VOPA-651469 format. One record per residue: residue number from 1; residue in one letter; chain; y, x, z of N, C-alpha, C, CB in turn. Coordinates in steps of 0.2 Angstrom, whole numbers. Glycine has a CB too. Layout:
! residues N
  num  residu  chaine   n_c2   n_c1   n_c3  ca_c2  ca_c1  ca_c3   c_c2   c_c1   c_c3  cb_c2  cb_c1  cb_c3
  NUM       A       A      Y      X      Z      Y      X      Z      Y      X      Z      Y      X      Z
...
//
This chain:
! residues 223
  num  residu  chaine   n_c2   n_c1   n_c3  ca_c2  ca_c1  ca_c3   c_c2   c_c1   c_c3  cb_c2  cb_c1  cb_c3
    1       M       A    487    499   1239    481    495   1239    482    488   1241    476    499   1243
    2       H       A    479    483   1238    479    476   1241    475    476   1247    477    471   1235
    3       A       A    477    470   1251    473    469   1257    466    468   1256    476    463   1261
    4       S       A    464    464   1250    457    463   1248    453    470   1247    457    459   1242
    5       L       A    457    475   1244    453    481   1243    452    485   1250    458    485   1239
    6       Y       A    457    484   1254    455    487   1261    449    484   1264    462    486   1265
    7       R       A    449    477   1264    443    474   1267    436    476   1263    444    466   1266
    8       E       A    437    477   1257    431    479   1253    429    486   1255    432    479   1245
    9       I       A    434    491   1256    432    497   1258    429    497   1265    439    502   1258
   10       E       A    432    493   1269    429    493   1276    422    490   1276    434    488   1280
   11       T       A    421    485   1272    414    483   1271    409    488   1269    414    477   1266
   12       V       A    411    492   1264    407    498   1262    406    503   1267    409    501   1255
   13       F       A    411    504   1271    411    509   1276    406    507   1282    418    510   1279
   14       R       A    407    500   1283    402    498   1288    395    498   1286    404    490   1290
   15       K       A    394    496   1280    387    496   1277    384    503   1278    387    494   1270
   16       E       A    388    508   1276    386    515   1276    384    517   1284    391    520   1273
   17       S       A    388    515   1288    387    516   1295    381    513   1298    393    513   1299
   18       R       A    379    507   1296    373    504   1298    367    507   1295    373    496   1295
   19       L       A    368    510   1288    362    513   1285    361    520   1289    363    515   1278
   20       C       A    367    523   1291    366    529   1294    363    529   1301    373    532   1296
   21       L       A    364    523   1305    361    522   1311    353    520   1310    364    516   1315
   22       R       A    352    517   1305    345    516   1304    341    522   1302    344    510   1298
   23       S       A    344    526   1298    340    532   1296    343    539   1299    341    533   1288
   24       K       A    345    538   1306    348    543   1309    344    550   1310    350    541   1316
   25       S       A    338    549   1308    334    555   1308    336    560   1303    326    554   1308
   26       S       A    338    557   1297    340    562   1292    346    566   1294    341    558   1285
   27       W       A    351    562   1297    357    566   1299    356    570   1305    362    561   1301
   28       L       A    351    569   1309    349    574   1314    346    580   1311    344    571   1319
   29       V       A    343    579   1306    340    585   1302    346    590   1300    336    583   1296
   30       V       A    352    587   1297    358    590   1295    361    594   1301    363    586   1292
   31       L       A    361    590   1307    364    593   1313    359    599   1315    365    588   1319
   32       M       A    353    598   1315    348    603   1317    349    609   1313    341    601   1318
   33       F       A    350    608   1306    351    614   1302    357    618   1304    352    611   1294
   34       A       A    362    615   1305    368    618   1307    367    622   1314    374    614   1308
   35       L       A    364    619   1319    363    622   1325    358    628   1325    360    617   1330
   36       T       A    352    627   1320    347    632   1320    351    638   1316    342    630   1315
   37       T       A    355    637   1311    358    643   1308    362    647   1313    362    640   1302
   38       L       A    366    643   1317    370    646   1322    366    651   1327    375    641   1325
   39       S       A    361    648   1329    357    651   1334    353    657   1331    351    646   1336
   40       C       A    351    657   1325    348    663   1321    353    668   1320    345    661   1315
   41       V       A    359    667   1318    364    672   1317    366    675   1324    370    669   1314
   42       S       A    367    671   1329    368    674   1335    363    678   1338    369    668   1340
   43       L       A    357    676   1337    351    681   1340    351    687   1336    345    677   1339
   44       L       A    352    687   1329    351    693   1325    357    698   1327    352    691   1318
   45       L       A    363    695   1328    368    700   1330    368    703   1336    375    696   1330
   46       Q       A    364    700   1341    362    703   1348    369    706   1351    358    709   1347
   47       G       A    374    701   1351    380    703   1355    385    706   1351    378    707   1361
   48       D       A    384    708   1345    389    711   1341    394    706   1339    386    715   1334
   49       R       A    400    708   1338    405    703   1336    407    703   1328    412    704   1340
   50       L       A    407    698   1325    409    698   1318    417    698   1317    406    692   1314
   51       T       A    419    700   1312    426    699   1310    428    692   1309    428    703   1304
   52       P       A    435    690   1310    437    683   1310    435    680   1303    444    683   1311
   53       R       A    435    684   1298    434    681   1291    427    680   1290    436    686   1285
   54       L       A    422    684   1293    415    682   1293    413    676   1297    411    688   1295
   55       L       A    417    676   1303    416    670   1307    418    664   1304    420    671   1314
   56       A       A    424    664   1300    426    658   1297    422    656   1291    433    659   1295
   57       A       A    420    661   1287    415    660   1281    409    657   1283    414    666   1278
   58       M       A    406    659   1289    400    656   1291    400    648   1293    397    659   1297
   59       I       A    406    646   1296    407    639   1297    407    635   1291    413    638   1301
   60       W       A    411    637   1286    412    634   1280    406    634   1276    418    636   1276
   61       V       A    402    639   1276    395    639   1272    391    634   1275    392    646   1273
   62       I       A    391    633   1282    386    628   1285    389    621   1283    387    629   1293
   63       L       A    395    620   1283    398    613   1281    396    612   1274    405    613   1283
   64       F       A    397    617   1270    395    616   1263    388    614   1262    397    622   1259
   65       F       A    383    617   1265    376    615   1264    375    609   1267    372    621   1266
   66       S       A    378    607   1273    377    601   1276    380    595   1272    381    600   1283
   67       L       A    385    596   1268    387    591   1263    382    590   1258    394    593   1260
   68       I       A    379    596   1255    375    595   1250    368    591   1252    372    602   1247
   69       A       A    366    592   1258    361    588   1261    362    581   1262    359    591   1268
   70       G       A    369    579   1264    370    572   1265    373    569   1259    376    572   1270
   71       A       A    377    572   1255    380    569   1249    375    567   1243    386    573   1246
   72       G       A    370    572   1243    365    571   1238    361    564   1238    360    576   1238
   73       R       A    361    561   1244    358    555   1245    362    549   1244    354    555   1252
   74       G       A    369    550   1243    373    544   1244    372    539   1239    380    547   1242
   75       F       A    370    540   1233    369    535   1228    361    535   1226    373    536   1221
   76       A       A    358    541   1227    351    541   1226    347    536   1230    348    548   1227
   77       D       A    349    535   1237    346    531   1241    347    523   1239    348    532   1248
   78       E       A    353    522   1236    354    515   1234    350    514   1228    362    515   1232
   79       E       A    349    519   1224    345    518   1218    337    517   1220    345    524   1213
   80       Q       A    335    521   1224    328    520   1226    326    514   1230    326    526   1231
   81       S       A    331    511   1234    330    505   1237    332    499   1233    335    505   1244
   82       G       A    334    500   1227    336    494   1223    342    491   1224    330    489   1223
   83       T       A    347    493   1228    353    490   1230    359    493   1225    355    491   1237
   84       L       A    357    498   1221    363    500   1217    366    495   1212    360    506   1213
   85       M       A    361    491   1209    364    486   1204    368    481   1208    358    483   1201
   86       A       A    366    479   1214    369    474   1218    376    477   1220    366    472   1224
   87       L       A    376    483   1221    383    486   1223    387    486   1217    381    493   1226
   88       Q       A    385    488   1211    389    488   1205    391    481   1203    385    490   1199
   89       V       A    388    476   1205    390    469   1203    395    466   1208    383    464   1203
   90       Y       A    393    467   1215    398    464   1220    403    469   1223    393    461   1225
   91       G       A    402    475   1221    407    480   1224    412    483   1219    404    485   1228
   92       S       A    418    483   1220    423    486   1215    422    494   1216    430    484   1217
   93       S       A    424    497   1210    423    504   1210    427    508   1215    424    507   1203
   94       Q       A    433    506   1216    437    509   1221    435    508   1228    444    507   1221
   95       A       A    432    502   1230    430    501   1237    423    505   1238    428    494   1237
   96       V       A    419    506   1233    413    510   1234    415    517   1234    408    509   1228
   97       L       A    419    520   1230    421    527   1231    424    529   1237    426    528   1225
   98       F       A    429    525   1240    433    526   1246    429    525   1252    440    523   1246
   99       G       A    425    519   1251    421    518   1257    415    523   1259    417    511   1256
  100       K       A    412    525   1253    407    530   1254    410    537   1255    403    531   1248
  101       G       A    416    539   1252    419    545   1253    422    546   1260    425    546   1248
  102       L       A    425    541   1262    428    541   1269    423    542   1274    432    535   1271
  103       F       A    417    538   1273    412    539   1278    409    546   1278    406    534   1276
  104       M       A    408    549   1272    405    556   1272    411    560   1275    404    558   1265
  105       A       A    417    559   1274    422    563   1277    422    563   1285    429    561   1275
  106       V       A    421    557   1288    421    556   1295    415    560   1298    420    549   1297
  107       L       A    409    559   1294    403    563   1296    404    570   1296    397    561   1292
  108       L       A    407    573   1291    408    580   1291    413    583   1296    410    582   1284
  109       F       A    418    579   1297    423    581   1302    420    581   1309    429    576   1301
  110       V       A    416    576   1310    413    575   1317    408    581   1318    409    569   1318
  111       L       A    404    583   1312    400    588   1312    403    595   1314    396    589   1306
  112       G       A    409    596   1310    413    602   1312    416    602   1319    419    602   1307
  113       L       A    418    596   1322    420    596   1329    414    598   1333    423    590   1330
  114       L       A    408    596   1331    402    598   1336    400    605   1335    397    593   1334
  115       I       A    400    608   1329    397    614   1329    402    620   1330    394    615   1322
  116       V       A    409    619   1329    414    624   1331    414    626   1338    421    622   1329
  117       P       A    414    622   1343    413    624   1350    407    628   1351    414    618   1355
  118       V       A    401    626   1349    395    629   1350    395    636   1347    389    625   1347
  119       Y       A    398    636   1341    399    642   1337    403    647   1341    402    641   1330
  120       L       A    408    645   1343    413    650   1347    409    652   1353    419    646   1349
  121       V       A    405    648   1357    402    650   1363    396    656   1361    399    644   1366
  122       L       A    393    654   1356    387    659   1354    390    665   1351    383    656   1348
  123       M       A    396    665   1347    399    671   1344    404    674   1348    401    669   1338
  124       D       A    405    672   1354    410    674   1359    417    675   1355    408    681   1361
  125       G       A    419    669   1352    425    669   1348    431    665   1352    424    666   1341
  126       D       A    437    667   1350    443    663   1353    447    660   1347    447    668   1357
  127       V       A    450    654   1349    454    651   1344    462    651   1347    452    643   1344
  128       S       A    466    654   1343    473    655   1345    477    649   1343    476    661   1342
  129       S       A    475    645   1337    479    639   1335    474    633   1334    482    641   1328
  130       P       A    472    630   1339    468    624   1339    470    619   1334    467    621   1346
  131       A       A    477    617   1334    479    612   1330    478    613   1323    487    611   1332
  132       V       A    480    620   1321    479    622   1314    472    621   1312    482    629   1313
  133       L       A    467    623   1317    460    623   1315    458    616   1314    456    626   1321
  134       V       A    460    611   1318    458    604   1317    461    601   1311    461    600   1323
  135       L       A    467    603   1309    470    601   1303    466    604   1297    477    603   1302
  136       T       A    464    610   1297    460    613   1292    454    610   1291    459    621   1294
  137       L       A    450    608   1297    444    605   1296    445    598   1293    441    604   1303
  138       F       A    450    595   1295    452    588   1292    453    588   1285    458    585   1295
  139       A       A    457    593   1282    459    593   1275    453    596   1271    464    598   1274
  140       G       A    449    600   1274    443    603   1271    437    598   1270    440    609   1274
  141       T       A    436    595   1275    430    590   1275    432    584   1271    428    588   1282
  142       Y       A    438    582   1271    440    576   1267    439    578   1259    447    574   1268
  143       G       A    442    583   1257    441    585   1250    434    586   1248    445    592   1249
  144       M       A    430    589   1253    423    591   1251    419    584   1250    420    595   1257
  145       A       A    421    579   1255    417    573   1255    419    569   1248    419    569   1261
  146       M       A    425    569   1246    427    565   1240    424    568   1234    435    565   1239
  147       A       A    424    575   1234    421    578   1228    413    577   1228    422    586   1228
  148       G       A    410    577   1234    403    576   1235    401    569   1233    401    577   1242
  149       T       A    405    564   1235    404    557   1233    404    556   1225    409    552   1236
  150       L       A    409    559   1222    410    558   1215    404    561   1211    417    561   1213
  151       L       A    402    567   1213    397    571   1210    390    568   1211    397    578   1212
  152       S       A    389    565   1217    383    561   1218    382    556   1214    383    559   1225
  153       A       A    388    552   1212    387    546   1208    386    549   1201    394    542   1208
  154       L       A    389    554   1199    388    557   1192    381    559   1191    393    563   1191
  155       M       A    378    562   1196    371    564   1195    367    558   1195    369    568   1201
  156       T       A    368    553   1199    364    547   1198    364    544   1191    366    542   1204
  157       G       A    370    543   1189    371    540   1182    368    544   1177    378    539   1181
  158       A       A    369    551   1177    366    555   1172    359    556   1173    370    562   1172
  159       R       A    355    554   1178    348    555   1179    346    563   1179    344    551   1174
  160       V       A    351    567   1182    349    574   1183    346    575   1190    356    578   1182
  161       Q       A    343    581   1190    339    582   1196    344    584   1202    335    588   1195
  162       N       A    342    582   1208    346    583   1214    348    590   1215    343    580   1220
  163       G       A    344    595   1213    346    602   1215    352    605   1211    340    606   1213
  164       L       A    354    601   1206    360    603   1203    367    602   1206    360    600   1196
  165       L       A    366    598   1212    372    596   1215    376    602   1217    371    592   1221
  166       S       A    373    607   1220    376    613   1223    380    617   1217    371    618   1226
  167       I       A    376    617   1211    379    621   1205    385    617   1203    374    621   1200
  168       L       A    385    610   1203    391    607   1200    397    607   1205    389    599   1199
  169       M       A    395    607   1212    400    606   1217    404    613   1218    396    604   1223
  170       L       A    401    618   1217    404    625   1219    411    626   1216    399    630   1218
  171       P       A    411    625   1209    418    626   1206    423    621   1209    417    625   1199
  172       V       A    421    615   1210    426    610   1213    428    612   1220    423    603   1213
  173       M       A    423    615   1224    424    616   1231    428    623   1232    418    617   1234
  174       L       A    428    627   1227    432    634   1229    439    633   1231    431    638   1222
  175       P       A    443    629   1227    450    628   1229    451    625   1237    454    624   1225
  176       I       A    445    623   1239    445    620   1246    443    626   1251    441    614   1247
  177       L       A    437    629   1249    434    633   1253    438    640   1255    427    635   1251
  178       L       A    441    642   1249    444    649   1250    450    648   1255    446    651   1243
  179       P       A    455    644   1254    460    643   1259    458    641   1266    466    638   1256
  180       A       A    453    637   1266    450    635   1272    447    641   1276    444    630   1272
  181       I       A    444    645   1273    441    652   1276    447    656   1279    437    656   1272
  182       V       A    452    657   1275    458    661   1277    462    658   1283    463    661   1271
  183       L       A    463    651   1283    466    648   1288    462    648   1295    467    640   1287
  184       T       A    455    647   1294    451    647   1300    450    654   1302    444    645   1298
  185       A       A    450    659   1298    450    666   1300    457    668   1304    449    671   1294
  186       G       A    462    665   1302    469    666   1305    468    663   1312    474    663   1301
  187       C       A    465    657   1313    465    654   1319    460    658   1324    462    647   1319
  188       F       A    455    662   1321    451    666   1325    454    673   1327    444    666   1322
  189       G       A    458    675   1322    460    682   1323    466    683   1327    462    685   1316
  190       G       A    469    677   1329    475    678   1334    482    678   1330    475    684   1338
  191       A       A    482    680   1323    488    680   1319    489    673   1317    487    684   1313
  192       L       A    496    671   1316    498    664   1314    496    663   1307    505    663   1315
  193       P       A    491    658   1306    489    657   1299    495    655   1294    484    652   1298
  194       A       A    495    657   1288    500    655   1283    499    648   1282    499    659   1277
  195       L       A    504    643   1284    503    636   1283    503    634   1276    508    633   1287
  196       S       A    506    638   1271    506    637   1264    499    635   1262    509    642   1260
  197       Y       A    494    639   1265    487    637   1263    485    630   1264    482    642   1266
  198       L       A    487    628   1270    486    621   1272    489    616   1268    488    620   1280
  199       V       A    495    617   1266    499    613   1261    495    613   1255    506    615   1260
  200       G       A    493    618   1252    489    619   1246    483    615   1246    488    626   1244
  201       M       A    479    615   1252    473    611   1253    475    604   1253    470    613   1259
  202       L       A    480    601   1256    482    594   1256    484    592   1249    488    593   1261
  203       L       A    488    596   1245    490    594   1239    483    594   1234    494    600   1236
  204       Y       A    479    598   1235    473    598   1231    468    592   1233    468    604   1232
  205       D       A    468    590   1239    465    584   1241    468    578   1238    465    583   1249
  206       G       A    475    578   1237    478    572   1234    476    572   1227    486    573   1235
  207       I       A    477    578   1223    475    578   1216    468    576   1215    476    585   1213
  208       L       A    463    578   1220    456    577   1219    455    569   1220    452    581   1224
  209       T       A    459    566   1225    458    559   1226    460    555   1220    462    557   1232
  210       I       A    466    557   1217    468    553   1211    463    554   1205    475    556   1209
  211       A       A    461    560   1204    456    561   1199    450    558   1200    455    569   1198
  212       A       A    447    558   1206    441    554   1208    442    547   1207    439    556   1215
  213       S       A    447    544   1208    449    537   1208    449    535   1200    455    535   1211
  214       L       A    452    539   1196    452    538   1189    445    538   1186    457    542   1185
  215       L       A    442    544   1187    435    545   1184    430    540   1186    433    552   1186
  216       F       A    430    538   1193    425    534   1195    425    527   1192    426    533   1203
  217       D       A    431    525   1190    431    518   1186    426    519   1180    438    516   1184
  218       F       A    427    524   1176    424    525   1170    416    526   1171    426    530   1166
  219       L       A    415    530   1176    408    531   1178    404    525   1181    408    537   1183
  220       W       A    407    521   1185    404    516   1188    403    510   1184    409    513   1194
  221       Y       A    407    509   1179    406    503   1175    402    505   1168    413    500   1172
  222       E       A    402    512   1167    398    514   1161    391    514   1163    400    521   1160
  223       D       A    389    515   1170    382    515   1172    380    508   1172    382    518   1179
//
């Protein structure tokens, strides 16, 4: 990437950060959704312990629906506020894609770092491989964010309803969610996780990034 593209990506990232701070109530709703889900599950179990796979699946289900709640607004808010046209004129497609995608990835990763400790306390769980768990969260949230950003732009351009985001996103997310659940369950279960799953996630993230970069050019300028 050229230095000018890095600066453009940074500009879009900062713009997203400012918008997030202005409308922080919407992201607090996402956080409260995650915490409420954890609290309800903990109360319903009444001290019973879930298997590592169920513990891991619950975390990634929460992150998945948190992404849907956040990513669906990525370009819809721009369109409603009237800034989408200005963004198309003055912002390059790659800067918009990576600026918005990286910002969403940071938000999801931070959300994961916030809810996992609370989750472990409520569910009385243990982590045997913290480093692998953090890397899994990083690889999973990055791939989810890039896919969510691309599909959000696709929905805005196609003028389809926002509720279709989860339907469109699930097939793209399965290659991320399934190995992420296996790795996370290994971190909770005490057995050393198969690191080949992590390598597969990183490779899929790379393929997804390249595909999103190529597709976004056509989508952005076609709109």
